[in-house]
ROLO-318083 format. One line per field, with one value per atom (N, C-alpha, C): residue number from 1; atom name; x, y, z. Coordinates in Angstrom, 1 decimal. Each point is the difference from the previous one (the first is absolute). Last residue first. Layout:
# ROLO-318083
i <- NUM  ...
at <- CA  ...
X <- X  ...
Y <- Y  ...
Z <- Z  ...
***
This chain:
# ROLO-318083
i <- 194  194  194  193  193  193  192  192  192  191  191  191  190  190  190  189  189  189  188  188  188  187  187  187  186  186  186  185  185  185  184  184  184  183  183  183  182  182  182  181  181  181  180  180  180  179  179  179  178  178  178  177  177  177  176  176  176  175  175  175  174  174  174  173  173  173  172  172  172  171  171  171  170  170  170  169  169  169  168  168  168  167  167  167  166  166  166  165  165  165  164  164  164  163  163  163  162  162  162  161  161  161  160  160  160  159  159  159  158  158  158  157  157  157  156  156  156  155  155  155  154  154  154  153  153  153  152  152  152  151  151  151  150  150  150  149  149  149  148  148  148  147  147  147  146  146  146  145  145  145  144  144  144  143  143  143  142  142  142  141  141  141  140  140  140  139  139  139  138  138  138  137  137  137  136  136  136  135  135  135  134  134  134  133  133  133  132  132  132  131  131  131  130  130  130  129  129  129  128  128  128  127  127  127  126  126  126  125  125  125  124  124  124  123  123  123  122  122  122  121  121  121  120  120  120  119  119  119  118  118  118  117  117  117  116  116  116  115  115  115  114  114  114  113  113  113  112  112  112  111  111  111  110  110  110  109  109  109  108  108  108  107  107  107  106  106  106  105  105  105  104  104  104  103  103  103  102  102  102  101  101  101  100  100  100  99  99  99  98  98  98  97  97  97  96  96  96  95  95  95  94  94  94  93  93  93  92  92  92  91  91  91  90  90  90  89  89  89  88  88  88  87  87  87  86  86  86  85  85  85  84  84  84  83  83  83  82  82  82  81  81  81  80  80  80  79  79  79  78  78  78  77  77  77  76  76  76  75  75  75  74  74  74  73  73  73  72  72  72  71  71  71  70  70  70  69  69  69  68  68  68  67  67  67  66  66  66  65  65  65  64  64  64  63  63  63  62  62  62  61  61  61  60  60  60  59  59  59  58  58  58  57  57  57  56  56  56  55  55  55  54  54  54  53  53  53  52  52  52  51  51  51  50  50  50  49  49  49  48  48  48  47  47  47  46  46  46  45  45  45  44  44  44  43  43  43  42  42  42  41  41  41  40  40  40  39  39  39  38  38  38  37  37  37  36  36  36  35  35  35  34  34  34  33  33  33  32  32  32  31  31  31  30  30  30  29  29  29  28  28  28  27  27  27  26  26  26  25  25  25  24  24  24  23  23  23  22  22  22  21  21  21  20  20  20  19  19  19  18  18  18  17  17  17  16  16  16  15  15  15  14  14  14  13  13  13  12  12  12  11  11  11  10  10  10  9  9  9  8  8  8  7  7  7  6  6  6  5  5  5  4  4  4  3  3  3  2  2  2  1  1  1
at <- N  CA  C  N  CA  C  N  CA  C  N  CA  C  N  CA  C  N  CA  C  N  CA  C  N  CA  C  N  CA  C  N  CA  C  N  CA  C  N  CA  C  N  CA  C  N  CA  C  N  CA  C  N  CA  C  N  CA  C  N  CA  C  N  CA  C  N  CA  C  N  CA  C  N  CA  C  N  CA  C  N  CA  C  N  CA  C  N  CA  C  N  CA  C  N  CA  C  N  CA  C  N  CA  C  N  CA  C  N  CA  C  N  CA  C  N  CA  C  N  CA  C  N  CA  C  N  CA  C  N  CA  C  N  CA  C  N  CA  C  N  CA  C  N  CA  C  N  CA  C  N  CA  C  N  CA  C  N  CA  C  N  CA  C  N  CA  C  N  CA  C  N  CA  C  N  CA  C  N  CA  C  N  CA  C  N  CA  C  N  CA  C  N  CA  C  N  CA  C  N  CA  C  N  CA  C  N  CA  C  N  CA  C  N  CA  C  N  CA  C  N  CA  C  N  CA  C  N  CA  C  N  CA  C  N  CA  C  N  CA  C  N  CA  C  N  CA  C  N  CA  C  N  CA  C  N  CA  C  N  CA  C  N  CA  C  N  CA  C  N  CA  C  N  CA  C  N  CA  C  N  CA  C  N  CA  C  N  CA  C  N  CA  C  N  CA  C  N  CA  C  N  CA  C  N  CA  C  N  CA  C  N  CA  C  N  CA  C  N  CA  C  N  CA  C  N  CA  C  N  CA  C  N  CA  C  N  CA  C  N  CA  C  N  CA  C  N  CA  C  N  CA  C  N  CA  C  N  CA  C  N  CA  C  N  CA  C  N  CA  C  N  CA  C  N  CA  C  N  CA  C  N  CA  C  N  CA  C  N  CA  C  N  CA  C  N  CA  C  N  CA  C  N  CA  C  N  CA  C  N  CA  C  N  CA  C  N  CA  C  N  CA  C  N  CA  C  N  CA  C  N  CA  C  N  CA  C  N  CA  C  N  CA  C  N  CA  C  N  CA  C  N  CA  C  N  CA  C  N  CA  C  N  CA  C  N  CA  C  N  CA  C  N  CA  C  N  CA  C  N  CA  C  N  CA  C  N  CA  C  N  CA  C  N  CA  C  N  CA  C  N  CA  C  N  CA  C  N  CA  C  N  CA  C  N  CA  C  N  CA  C  N  CA  C  N  CA  C  N  CA  C  N  CA  C  N  CA  C  N  CA  C  N  CA  C  N  CA  C  N  CA  C  N  CA  C  N  CA  C  N  CA  C  N  CA  C  N  CA  C  N  CA  C  N  CA  C  N  CA  C  N  CA  C  N  CA  C  N  CA  C  N  CA  C  N  CA  C  N  CA  C  N  CA  C  N  CA  C  N  CA  C  N  CA  C  N  CA  C  N  CA  C  N  CA  C  N  CA  C  N  CA  C  N  CA  C  N  CA  C  N  CA  C  N  CA  C  N  CA  C  N  CA  C  N  CA  C  N  CA  C  N  CA  C  N  CA  C  N  CA  C  N  CA  C  N  CA  C
X <- -4.8  0.5  -1.2  -0.7  1.2  0.4  -3.7  -0.3  1.2  -1.4  1.0  -0.2  -2.6  -0.4  0.9  1.1  -1.3  -0.4  3.7  0.3  -1.2  -0.5  0.7  0.3  -1.9  -1.0  0.7  2.8  -0.9  -1.0  2.8  0.7  -0.8  -2.0  0.3  0.7  -0.7  -1.3  0.2  3.6  -0.2  -1.3  1.1  0.9  -0.2  -3.8  0.9  0.9  -1.9  -0.5  1.1  0.5  -1.2  -0.6  4.3  -1.1  -1.4  4.2  0.1  -1.3  0.5  0.1  0.0  0.3  -1.4  0.0  4.1  -1.0  -1.3  3.3  0.3  -1.0  -0.3  -0.4  0.2  1.7  -1.5  -0.6  4.7  -0.4  -1.5  1.8  0.3  -0.4  -0.5  -0.9  0.2  3.1  -1.3  -1.1  4.2  0.1  -1.3  0.4  0.0  0.0  0.6  -1.4  -0.1  4.3  -0.7  -1.5  2.8  0.2  -0.7  -2.0  1.1  0.1  -1.6  -0.6  1.1  0.0  0.4  -0.8  0.0  0.0  0.4  -2.7  1.2  -0.1  -2.3  -0.4  1.2  -1.4  1.1  -0.6  -1.6  -0.5  1.1  -0.5  0.5  -0.6  -1.1  0.4  0.5  -0.7  -0.2  0.5  -0.1  -0.6  -0.2  4.0  -1.4  -0.6  4.8  -0.8  -1.5  4.5  -1.0  -1.0  3.5  0.7  -0.9  0.6  -1.0  0.8  2.1  -0.1  -1.0  1.3  -0.3  -0.2  1.0  0.9  -0.2  -2.9  1.1  1.0  -5.4  1.3  1.2  -4.2  -0.1  1.4  -3.0  1.2  -0.1  -3.6  0.3  1.3  -2.9  0.7  0.2  -1.7  -0.5  0.6  1.0  0.2  -0.4  -0.4  -0.3  0.1  1.8  -0.3  -0.2  1.1  -0.2  -0.6  0.4  -0.1  -0.3  0.4  1.3  -0.1  -3.9  0.6  1.3  -4.1  1.2  0.7  -3.8  -0.3  1.2  -0.1  0.1  -0.3  -0.5  1.4  0.2  -4.5  0.6  1.4  -2.1  -0.6  0.6  1.4  0.4  -0.5  -1.5  1.4  0.5  -4.3  0.0  1.4  -0.4  -0.6  0.0  1.4  1.0  -0.5  -3.0  1.1  1.0  -3.4  -0.5  1.0  1.1  0.0  -0.6  0.0  1.4  0.0  -4.1  0.4  1.4  -1.4  -0.8  0.3  2.0  0.6  -0.7  -1.9  1.2  0.7  -3.7  -0.4  1.2  0.6  -0.4  -0.4  3.5  -1.3  -0.3  5.1  -1.1  -1.3  4.5  -0.8  -1.2  3.4  -0.8  -0.9  3.3  -1.2  -1.0  3.1  0.3  -1.3  2.3  -0.9  0.5  0.8  0.3  -1.0  -0.4  1.4  0.3  -4.7  0.6  1.4  -3.2  0.8  0.7  -1.1  -0.6  0.9  1.0  -1.3  -0.7  3.4  -0.1  -1.3  3.4  -1.4  0.0  3.5  -0.1  -1.5  2.8  -0.9  0.0  2.7  0.1  -0.9  1.1  -0.7  0.1  2.9  -1.0  -0.6  4.8  -1.3  -1.0  5.3  -0.9  -1.4  3.9  -0.6  -1.0  4.1  -1.2  -0.5  4.7  -0.8  -1.2  3.7  -0.7  -0.7  3.9  -0.8  -0.7  2.5  -0.3  -0.9  1.6  -0.7  -0.5  0.6  0.8  -0.8  -1.1  -0.1  1.1  0.1  -0.1  -0.1  -1.7  1.1  -0.2  -3.2  1.2  1.3  -5.3  1.0  1.2  -4.6  1.0  1.0  -4.8  1.2  0.8  -5.4  1.3  1.1  -5.1  0.9  1.4  -3.0  -0.8  0.8  2.5  -0.6  -0.8  2.4  -0.5  -0.7  1.9  0.9  -0.3  -1.2  -0.4  1.2  -1.2  1.2  -0.2  -3.6  0.9  1.4  -5.0  1.2  1.0  -5.3  1.2  1.2  -5.1  0.8  1.2  -5.1  1.0  0.8  -3.4  0.7  1.0  -4.6  1.1  0.5  -2.7  -0.3  1.2  0.3  -0.3  -0.3  1.5  -0.5  -0.3  1.9  0.1  -0.5  2.3  -1.3  0.2  3.5  -0.4  -1.3  4.1  -1.5  -0.4  4.6  -0.5  -1.6  2.2  0.3  -0.5  1.7  -0.9  0.4  0.8  0.5  -1.0  -2.2  1.1  0.5  -3.7  1.2  1.1  -4.7  0.3  1.2  -0.1  -0.7  0.3  0.0  0.6  -0.8  0.2  -0.7  0.7  3.0  -1.1  -0.7  4.0  -1.3  -1.2  4.8  -0.6  -1.3  2.3  -0.4  -0.6  1.9  0.5  -0.4  -1.2  -0.3  0.5  1.1  -1.5  -0.3  5.0  -0.9  -1.4  3.0  -0.1  -0.8  2.3  -0.5  -0.1  1.9  0.2  -0.4  -0.6  -0.2  0.2  2.5  -1.3  0.0  3.7  -0.2  -1.4  1.6  0.9  -0.3  -1.8  -0.9  0.8  1.9  -0.6  -0.8  1.9  0.9  -0.5  -1.9  -0.5  0.8  -0.7  0.9  -0.6  -1.9  -0.2  1.1  -0.2  0.1  -0.1  -1.1  0.2  0.0  1.6  -1.2  0.4  2.8  -0.9  -1.3  4.0  -1.3  -1.0  4.6  0.0  -1.4  0.7  0.3  0.1  -2.7  0.8  0.3  -1.6  -0.1  1.0  -2.4  1.3  -0.3  -2.8  -0.1  1.4  -0.9  0.2  -0.3  0.2  -0.5  0.3  1.9  -0.2  -0.5
Y <- 6.1  -0.4  -0.5  1.9  0.8  -0.5  -1.8  1.0  0.7  -3.6  1.1  1.1  -3.9  0.7  1.2  -2.9  0.7  0.8  -2.7  1.1  0.8  -3.9  1.0  1.2  -3.7  0.6  1.1  -2.6  0.8  0.8  -3.2  1.2  0.9  -4.0  0.8  1.2  -3.2  0.6  1.0  -2.7  0.9  0.8  -3.6  1.1  1.1  -3.5  0.2  1.3  -3.1  0.8  0.3  -2.2  -0.5  0.8  0.3  1.0  -0.6  -2.6  0.7  0.8  -2.3  -1.0  0.7  2.7  -0.6  -1.0  2.0  1.0  -0.6  -2.6  0.2  0.9  -0.4  -1.3  0.1  3.5  0.0  -1.2  0.2  1.0  0.1  -2.9  -0.5  1.0  1.3  -1.0  -0.6  3.2  0.6  -1.0  -1.5  0.6  0.6  -1.7  -1.1  0.5  3.1  -0.5  -1.1  1.4  1.1  -0.4  -3.0  0.0  1.1  -2.3  1.0  0.1  -4.4  1.1  1.0  -3.2  0.0  1.1  -0.7  -1.4  -0.2  4.3  -0.5  -1.5  3.8  -1.2  -0.7  5.3  -1.0  -1.2  4.7  -1.1  -1.0  5.7  -1.4  -0.9  5.2  -0.7  -1.4  5.2  -1.4  -0.6  4.7  -0.5  -1.5  2.3  -0.2  -0.6  0.9  0.8  -0.1  -3.4  0.5  0.9  -2.0  0.2  0.5  -0.4  0.2  0.3  -0.6  -1.1  0.1  3.0  -1.3  -1.1  4.6  -0.3  -1.4  2.1  -0.8  -0.4  0.8  0.7  -0.9  -2.3  1.4  0.6  -5.1  0.8  1.4  -4.0  1.0  0.7  -5.1  1.2  1.0  -5.2  1.0  1.3  -5.5  1.4  0.9  -5.4  0.9  1.4  -5.3  1.4  0.8  -4.7  0.1  1.4  -3.6  1.4  0.0  -3.9  0.5  1.4  -2.4  -0.7  0.5  2.9  -0.8  -0.6  2.9  -1.4  -0.8  4.8  -0.7  -1.5  3.2  -0.3  -0.9  1.5  -0.8  -0.5  3.2  -1.3  -1.0  4.5  -0.6  -1.4  2.5  -0.4  -0.7  2.0  -1.2  -0.5  3.9  -1.1  -1.3  4.1  -0.5  -1.3  2.2  -0.7  -0.5  2.6  -1.3  -0.8  4.3  -0.9  -1.3  3.3  -0.4  -1.0  2.1  -1.0  -0.6  3.6  -1.2  -1.1  4.1  -0.6  -1.3  2.7  -0.6  -0.8  2.6  -1.2  -0.7  4.0  -1.0  -1.3  3.0  0.3  -1.2  1.6  -0.8  0.3  1.8  0.8  -0.8  -1.8  0.9  0.8  -3.0  -0.7  1.0  2.3  -1.0  -0.6  3.1  -0.2  -1.0  0.4  0.8  -0.3  -2.3  -0.1  0.8  -2.5  1.3  -0.1  -3.6  0.2  1.3  -2.8  1.0  0.0  -2.9  0.6  0.8  -4.5  1.4  0.5  -4.0  0.4  1.5  -4.7  1.4  0.3  -4.5  0.6  1.5  -4.9  1.5  0.5  -4.9  0.7  1.5  -4.9  0.9  0.7  -2.8  -0.3  0.9  -0.6  1.1  -0.1  -3.9  0.7  1.1  -1.2  -0.7  0.8  -0.7  0.8  -0.9  0.4  -0.7  0.9  0.5  0.9  -0.8  -2.2  1.2  1.0  -4.1  -0.4  1.3  0.8  -0.7  -0.4  1.1  0.4  -0.8  1.5  -1.1  0.5  2.6  -0.2  -1.2  1.5  0.0  -0.2  -1.8  1.1  -0.2  -2.1  -0.3  1.2  1.3  -0.9  -0.3  1.2  0.5  -1.0  1.1  -1.1  0.4  3.2  -1.3  -1.2  4.4  -0.5  -1.3  5.0  -1.4  -0.5  4.2  -0.5  -1.5  2.6  -0.4  -0.5  2.6  -0.1  -0.4  0.6  -0.5  -0.2  -0.4  0.9  -0.6  -1.1  -0.4  0.9  1.9  -0.9  -0.4  3.0  -0.8  -0.9  4.8  -1.1  -0.6  3.6  -0.5  -1.2  3.0  0.5  -0.4  1.0  -1.0  0.7  0.6  0.6  -1.2  -0.9  1.5  0.7  -5.1  0.7  1.5  -3.4  0.0  0.8  0.1  0.0  0.2  -0.1  -1.1  -0.1  2.4  0.1  -1.3  2.0  -0.9  0.1  4.1  -1.2  -0.8  3.2  0.1  -1.3  0.7  0.6  0.2  -0.5  -0.3  0.7  -1.1  0.9  -0.4  -2.3  0.1  0.8  1.0  -0.8  0.0  0.7  0.8  -1.0  -1.2  -0.3  0.8  0.2  -1.4  -0.3  4.8  -0.7  -1.3  3.7  -1.4  -0.8  4.6  -0.6  -1.4  2.7  -0.4  -0.7  -0.4  1.1  -0.5  -3.0  0.4  1.3  -2.7  1.3  0.5  -4.7  1.0  1.4  -5.8  1.3  1.0  -4.7  0.5  1.5  -3.1  0.3  0.6  -1.5  1.1  0.4  -3.9  1.2  1.3  -4.5  0.3  1.3  -2.1  0.8  0.4  -1.6  0.0  0.9  -2.6  0.7  -0.1  -0.5  -0.2  0.8  -2.4  1.2  -0.3  -2.4  -0.1  1.4  -1.1  0.2  -0.2  0.6  -1.2  0.1  3.1  0.4  -1.2  -0.7  1.0  0.4  -3.0  -0.6  0.9  -0.2  1.0  -0.5  -2.4  0.0  1.0  0.1  -0.4  0.2  -0.6  0.2  -0.4  1.8  -1.1  0.4  1.6  0.2  -1.3  2.7  -1.3  0.3
Z <- 20.9  -1.3  -0.9  4.5  -0.6  -1.3  3.0  -1.0  -0.6  3.6  0.2  -1.0  -0.4  1.2  0.2  -3.5  -0.3  1.2  0.6  -0.9  -0.4  2.6  0.8  -0.9  -2.1  0.9  0.8  -2.7  -0.8  0.8  2.1  -0.4  -0.8  1.3  1.2  -0.4  -3.3  0.3  1.2  -1.2  -1.0  0.2  2.9  0.2  -1.0  1.9  -1.1  0.2  4.2  -1.1  -1.0  4.4  -0.5  -1.1  2.7  0.2  -0.5  -0.2  1.2  0.3  -4.1  1.1  1.4  -3.9  0.1  1.2  -1.0  0.6  0.2  -2.2  1.4  0.7  -4.7  0.7  1.5  -2.7  0.1  0.7  -0.7  0.9  0.2  -3.3  1.4  1.0  -4.4  0.3  1.4  -1.7  0.3  0.3  -1.4  1.4  0.4  -4.4  1.0  1.4  -3.5  0.1  1.0  -1.0  0.7  0.2  -2.6  1.5  0.7  -4.5  0.3  1.5  -2.6  0.8  0.4  -4.6  1.5  0.6  -4.7  0.5  1.5  -2.8  0.5  0.4  -3.3  0.7  0.4  -1.5  0.1  0.8  -2.9  0.9  0.0  -1.3  -0.2  1.0  -2.6  1.2  -0.4  -2.5  0.0  1.4  -3.6  1.3  -0.1  -2.6  -0.3  1.3  -0.6  0.8  -0.2  0.0  -1.0  0.8  2.3  -1.3  -1.1  5.8  -1.1  -1.3  4.5  -1.0  -1.1  3.8  0.6  -1.1  -1.1  1.1  0.6  -3.3  -0.6  1.1  0.9  -0.1  -0.5  2.2  -0.4  -0.1  0.1  0.3  -0.5  1.6  -1.0  0.5  1.0  0.4  -1.2  2.3  -1.0  0.4  1.1  0.4  -1.2  2.1  -1.1  0.5  1.6  0.3  -1.3  0.0  1.4  0.4  -4.6  0.5  1.5  -3.0  0.4  0.6  -1.7  1.2  0.4  -2.2  -0.5  1.2  0.4  -0.3  -0.4  0.8  1.2  -0.2  -3.5  0.2  1.3  -1.1  -1.0  0.3  2.8  0.1  -1.0  -0.3  1.3  0.2  -3.7  -0.2  1.3  0.2  -0.9  -0.2  2.5  0.7  -0.8  -2.0  1.0  0.8  -3.0  -0.7  1.0  1.8  -0.5  -0.8  1.4  1.1  -0.4  -3.2  0.2  1.2  -1.1  -1.0  0.3  2.7  0.3  -1.0  -0.8  1.1  0.4  -3.4  -0.4  1.1  1.1  -0.8  -0.5  2.3  0.9  -0.7  -2.6  0.6  0.9  -1.0  -0.5  0.7  1.0  -1.0  -0.5  3.0  0.7  -0.9  -1.8  0.5  0.8  -3.6  1.0  0.5  -4.5  1.1  1.0  -5.6  1.2  1.0  -4.1  0.4  1.3  -1.5  0.0  0.6  -0.2  -1.2  -0.1  4.6  -0.9  -1.3  3.7  0.6  -1.1  0.0  -0.5  0.4  1.8  -0.1  -0.4  0.0  -0.1  -0.1  2.1  -0.9  0.1  1.4  0.1  -1.1  2.9  -1.1  0.3  1.3  0.5  -1.2  1.3  -0.5  0.7  -0.6  0.5  -0.6  1.3  -1.1  0.6  3.1  -0.5  -1.2  3.6  -1.0  -0.4  4.6  -1.1  -0.9  3.7  -0.9  -1.1  3.4  0.7  -0.8  -1.9  1.3  0.7  -5.1  1.0  1.2  -5.6  1.4  0.8  -5.4  1.0  1.4  -4.6  0.9  0.9  -3.2  -0.8  0.8  1.1  0.2  -0.9  -1.8  1.1  0.1  -1.9  -0.4  1.2  -0.1  0.4  -0.4  -1.1  -0.4  0.3  1.3  0.2  -0.3  1.8  -1.2  0.3  2.3  0.2  -1.3  -0.1  1.0  0.3  -4.8  1.3  0.9  -4.6  0.7  1.5  -2.9  -1.0  0.6  2.4  -0.2  -0.9  -0.3  0.7  -0.3  0.1  -0.8  0.7  0.1  0.8  -1.0  -0.1  -0.7  1.0  -0.3  0.8  -0.8  -2.3  1.3  0.9  -5.4  1.0  1.3  -5.9  1.3  1.0  -4.3  -0.1  1.3  -0.2  -0.1  -0.1  0.9  -1.4  -0.3  3.8  -0.1  -1.4  1.3  0.8  -0.2  -4.1  1.5  0.7  -5.3  0.8  1.5  -3.5  0.4  0.9  -3.6  1.0  0.4  -3.1  -0.5  0.9  2.2  -1.4  -0.5  5.2  -0.9  -1.5  5.3  -1.3  -0.9  5.3  -1.0  -1.3  4.3  -0.6  -1.0  2.4  0.7  -0.5  -1.5  -0.3  0.7  -1.9  1.2  -0.3  -2.8  -0.1  1.3  -0.7  -1.3  -0.1  3.9  -0.1  -1.3  1.7  -0.3  -0.2  3.2  -1.5  -0.1  4.0  -0.2  -1.4  0.4  1.1  -0.5  -0.9  -0.6  1.2  0.7  -0.3  -0.5  1.5  -1.5  -0.3  4.4  -0.4  -1.5  2.2  0.1  -0.4  0.3  -1.3  0.1  3.9  -0.7  -1.4  4.8  -1.4  -0.9  5.3  -0.9  -1.4  5.4  -1.4  -0.8  5.1  -0.7  -1.5  5.2  -1.4  -0.6  5.2  -0.9  -1.4  4.2  0.2  -0.9  0.6  0.4  0.2  -1.2  1.1  0.5  -3.8  1.2  1.2  -4.7  0.6  1.4  -4.8  1.5  0.5  -5.0  0.7  1.5  -5.0  1.4  0.7  -5.3  0.9  1.5  -5.8  1.4  0.7  -4.7  0.7  1.4
***
């Protein structure tokens, strides 16, 4: 069950998703649910024998399009809300081994097109406030399937760190009359160290 819980100490919403404890955890290659389905083998998330890029909804989402009512009652200090949003999985390649850095320039260009398409589509939902495209690396931070993939989360709220960045960028623009992100990029290009 997923829900949004208000964290009174931090003053922000937190997503809880207890059902995610039941997801597939580091299966052997022959049981990978992200590899293409092969004749005579178990059915996977991908019914095609081959593909370039595949996008589908996460089977164990933190956020759901049709979010059920929370299983717990909120309080005045700790209200709860349905965890409405969208969680998608993006498979970069049918190959089980590898990572995004191994893709060709053409594959990366196609992936960026898919990201752009999904960003635009998900942004149209009235309950979506922020779309995050990301890739986790390593089981230490939660990767449960090693097949090369990323995720797209469409949040019903603006994450606090991003909100701070927006406030900072707006303040810089009002003070200096130019884009903070452009200024930092120009400085780093001129400096050449990174």
